[in-house]
N, C-alpha and C positions, 0 to 999 in steps of 0.2 A: 794684421795691423790693429792696434788697440788705441782707443782714445782715452787711455788712463793718463795719470799725471806725468808719466815719464815718456809719453809719446811725443815725437818731434814732428809736428805737422809741417808739410811743405807744399809749395805751389809753384807753378811755372812762372819764371821771370823773363826768360829770353828764349827765342827759337831761331835757329839758323839752319837753313837748308842750302846745300851746295850740290849742283848737278843731280837734282831730283826732278825728273821729268822736265817741265819747262822752267823750273826754278834754277837758273844758273847760279844765282846767289841771292837769297832772301833772308833778311834779318827782321824779326819782329821783337820789339821791346814791349813787354807787358808791364808797364808802369815805369816811372822814373827811378833812378838808382837809389835815391834817398827815401823812397816811400814804399809802402807795402805793394806786393804784386797786384796788378790790375785784375779784378775779380770777374770782369765781364768783357768779352771781346766779340765783335760781330764782323764777319768777313763777307764782303759783297764782290761781285764780278760777273761778267757774262759767262755763259756756258763755255767750257774749255779753258778756264783760267785756273784750273787745278785746285779749286777750293776743297773738294773732297780729299785730294792728295795731301793737302796741308793737315787736315784732321787725322788722316791715316798715318802720316809721318809722326805726329805726336804720340799716337798709340804705339807705334813701333818703338819709339824712344823710351817709353815708360814700361814696356813689357819686359819680362825676363828674356834671357837669350833664347831659350827653347821656344817660348811663345812668339817672339819676334821672328824667328826662322820659319815657324809654321805659318804665320800671317803673311810673310813675304812670299811663300810658296803658292799662295792662293791665286787663281786665274784672274788677276786684275790688271794684266798688262805689265809692261816693263817699267821699272822704277828709275833706272839711271838714264840721264839725258842721252839722247841719240848721239852717237859718235864718241861718247866718253866711256872710260873703263871703270871709273870709281865715282862714288857719290857718298855724301855723309849727311846725317841728321844730328844736330847738336841741340841739346836742351839744357838750360840752366835752371836748376830747381833751388828755390830759396826757402829756408825755414820760416815758418809763420812769424817767429819773433825776430827775424832778420839778422840772426847771429851768425849765419853761415850759408854759403852757396855751394852747391855741387854741380859739376858739369857731367852730363851723360852724352856719350857719343856712340852712334851706330854707323859703322862704315859698311858700305855695300860695294860689291865688285861684280863686274860683268865679263863673261867670256865670249860675248857676242851673240849668245843664244838665250841665256837666262841670267838673272841677277841673284846673287847669293849674299848671305850675311858674312862679312869678312871678320870684323871684330866688334865687340860691344864693350865699352869701357866707361866707368868701372862697373863691376858686377853689383847689382843692387843689394843693399844690406838692410836688415829689418827696420832700424830707426828711420830710414829714408823711404820706406815703402809709401807710395802714393796711391790712394784709392782712385781708380779711373773707370768711368763708364762712358760708352759712346753709342750713338744711334744713327743708323743710316736711313735711306729712303724706304727700306722694307720693314719698318718697325711696326707694322700693323698685324703681323702674324703672332698668335698667342699659343701657349701650350708647351713650350720648351722646358726641359729640365735636364741640365748637364749631369746631375747626380754626383757632383763633387763640390769642393769648396771654391772660394773665389780664385779665379785666374783671369788675367787680362784677355786671353784669347777667347774666353766665353763672354766677358762683360762688354766687349767691343764687337761682338760677332756680326751684328746687323750692319755695321759700318763697312765691313769687308765682304759679307755674303748677304745679299738682300733677301734670300729665301729663308734665312735663319729665323727662329722664333724667340719671342720674349718669354721669360719665365711666367708660368700660369698665374694670372692676377689674383684669383681668389685664394690660392695657396699662399701667396706672399702676404696678402692682407691678414689672413688668419694667423700666420706666424708672427707678423708685425704686431698684431694686437696682443698676442701672448707675451711677446718680448717687452713691449712698452707698458702694458697695462692699459686699462680702459680710458682713463683721463688723458694720458699723453697720446694715445692712439687717436683720440678725438681731435686733439690739437694738430696732429700731423695731417689728418683728413681735412681739417679746416684750411691748412696751407695748400693742399692740393686743390680744394674748391676755389680758393682765391686765385690760384694760377690759371684755373679754367674760367675765371670771370663769373663764378657762381656766388650766390649770397649765402649768409648763414641759414636762411630758410630752406636751402637745398640739402638733401641728405644722400650720403653714400653708405649703403647698408650691406651687411652680410646676413641674409635671412637664414633661419635655422634649417631650411630645406636645401641649402647650398646655393651657390652663385653669388653675383653682385648685383644689387639693384640701386637705381637712382630715382629720386623723387623731388618734386618741388615746383614752384611757379614756372609756367611755360614749358615744363617737361612732362608733367603727368605724374602718376603714382606708380611706384614699384615697376619701373621700366628696367628690364634686364640689360646688363652692360652690352651684350651682343646686339641689342636693338637700338642702342643710342646712336646719335649722329656721329659720323666718322671723325669729325674734328675733335669733339669731346672724347670719344672712345679711345682714339689713338694717342692723344696727349695724356689722358689719364693712365693708359696702359704702360707707356714708357716711364712715367713717373713712378708707378707702382713697381715696375721692374727695377728701376734705379734704387729704390729703398730695399728691394730684395737683395741686390748685390751688396749694398752697404751693410746689411746684416751679415752676409756671408764673410765679408771682409773685416767685420767688426769695426766698421768706420762710422757707426752710429752710436750715440750714447743714449742713456735711459731717458733723456729729455726729448729725444727725437731729432736732435741736430746731427746732420751729416757733414763730414769734412772730406773734401776730395776734389776731383776734376771731372767735369761733364762736357762731352763733345756731342753736338747735335748738327746733322746735315739737313739743311733746308727746314729750319725750325717752324716755319709758317705752314707746313704741309697740312692741307685740308681745313685750315682755319679761316673763318670769316674775317674780313679786314678789321672789324672792331676788336676781335680777339688778338689779331696780329699786333695791333698797336700797343696793347697792354701786357702781352705775355711776358716779356723780359722783366718788366717792373714787378709783376706778380711773382715770377720765379725768384727774383732777388729777395723778396720778402719771405718766400717759403723756404729758400735754401741759402741763407746768409753765409754759411761756411763753405759754400761750393764755388769753385772757380769755373765759370762756363765760357766755352768758346763755341760759337755757332756760325753757320753760314746761312745766307738768306737771299732770295730774289725779291723780297718784299720791300718797297719803299717805306711802308709804314713801320716795319721793324727797324729799318735804318733810321727813320726820323725819330724814333723813340730812344735812340742811342746817342750819348754824347759823342761829339766829333772825335775826341781823343781815343775813343774805344772802337772806332770804325776802321777797318782795314779794307781798302779798295784795291783790287787786283786788276791789272790791265795787261793784255797780251800785245807785245811788239814783235811782229813776225814770229820767230821761234822761241822767244823767251817771255817770261812773265815778270812784271815789276810791280812794285807798290806805288800807287799814286797818292799825292797829297790830298787830304780831305778838307774841304772848306768848312768854316763854321756854319752850322745849320740853324743858328739863331734867326728866328723869323721865317724860316722855310716852311712851305706847305708841302703836302705829299706830292703835288704836281711839280713843285720846284725840285724836290729830290729826284723825281722821275726824269726830268729833262736835263739836270745838271750833268755835264759831260764826264766829269771825274767820278760820278756815282753810277747812275744807271744809263744816262745818255739815250733816253727813249722818247720818241715822239708821243705826246699825250693824245693826239687825234687819231681817229680811224683812218685807214689808207685812203678811202674815198673822199673823206673830208679834207685830208691833206692835199689831195690833187686839186680840189676846188680852191683852197686857200692859196696854193702856189699859182694857180691860174689867175686868181683875182689880183694877187700882187704883181704878177707879170703884166697884166693889162693896166694897172694903176701906174706902172713905171713909164708907160707911153705918155708923152706930153699931151695935155688936153687938146691942144690946137691941131694935133695930127691924128687923133683917134677917129675912127669911122663910126657911123651911127650903130653899126652892128656891134662894134666893140663896146660902145657906151651902153647899149642894151644888155650885153652880156655882163658888164660890170654890175649893173643894177640887179640883174637876176641872181648873180652869185652872192651879192650883198644880202639880198632877201633870204636866200637859202642858208647863208651862214649866220644869220641873225639868231641868237639863242632862243629857241622856243621854250626852253625850260625857265626863262625869265621874262614872261610876257609883260610884266610891269614896266620893263625897260622901254618897250615899244609904245606904251601909253604915257611915258614920262614926258612932260612938256619940255624939260631941259634937253632931253635926247632929241625930241622932235625939232627944236630950234637949231640944234647942232646939225642935224641932217639937212635942214632947210638952208643953213648958212653954207654948208659944204657944197650943196647943189648950186647955190648962187655963185660961189667962187669959181667953181668949175665952168659954169656958163660964161662968166666974165673972161676966163682964160681962153675959152674957145673963140670969143669975139675979137681978142687982140691979134 
């Protein structure tokens, strides 16, 4: 694939899965019909809602027939919905200039024991080739080298086989520097640093003795990549790997801009919440020509995403459906966490939840019928649940008056 003037750049516009695992029928529109494809999509859902399957399905749909058959044969469980004999993956790919749309279909067939590739239509042709890279949960292993040019089966390997390795980071950076030249290479590194939440004062260097070193405020000087914190190291490693595959696919131009599609499973892996909140925005700045589809279990990643770019998957018995996502305007991270259509998770520790439920249970008893023991338990629970992290509230005269008024009203209720 070449990014020359005659290259026809294309991105995903629509995804449709039928009888693929628990997806009886799933349709995802990546952008409205009259606008450019949606360049960023975030998928959320509980464990078992087939988020990884969705990413793998996209990879199958964009692979050559040979690579798709090889990926399908890997030991990742059955693809076709239980009880069905056929399944399909349909992808609509739109040219960047919106002049044309192509549909690609992967049909799967089951003989009851294994799933095989039935047909793939149409066969990909050069002007429509899409650069694709994907990363699974095992993206922390380094040192791989396929010894051949770009192929989807290699560039998505860790999404299907967690034990696979990323291309050697130092080798990629040295090749990238030779390809881009010093100044453009520095600009690309600056984008990587932004994605990691680092400042211009931080350095990523290739010392003459070999290896990769990082330096800067809060990090120290000349820290080997291998000794860096996992969150930084793993994120930088897959970003370097991505640029390495872009070079092999000739999907990067001399200005350092990459065009293609990037899939990442659990993008927040090993990252501090502060980095989780900013990562997608930084990636958008560093990779403006890349369409990204990621999964996450992080409320902070979801909160940083516009509602129209969020896909919430819910399981109903044996099938998975897409739930409607509310507007997140004014939401806090806790709001996102407890919202049933998003994460639906209690923000309190189990022991605290038991106390809250018990307190509410006792408060529902009419004051006139409560025993002294119950009254004492209410007061004790209220004291235990009062937020110690906010001691100023306990000293606040307004809060004190409210507590006094509440006690007075309850006392009057008992007298009636």
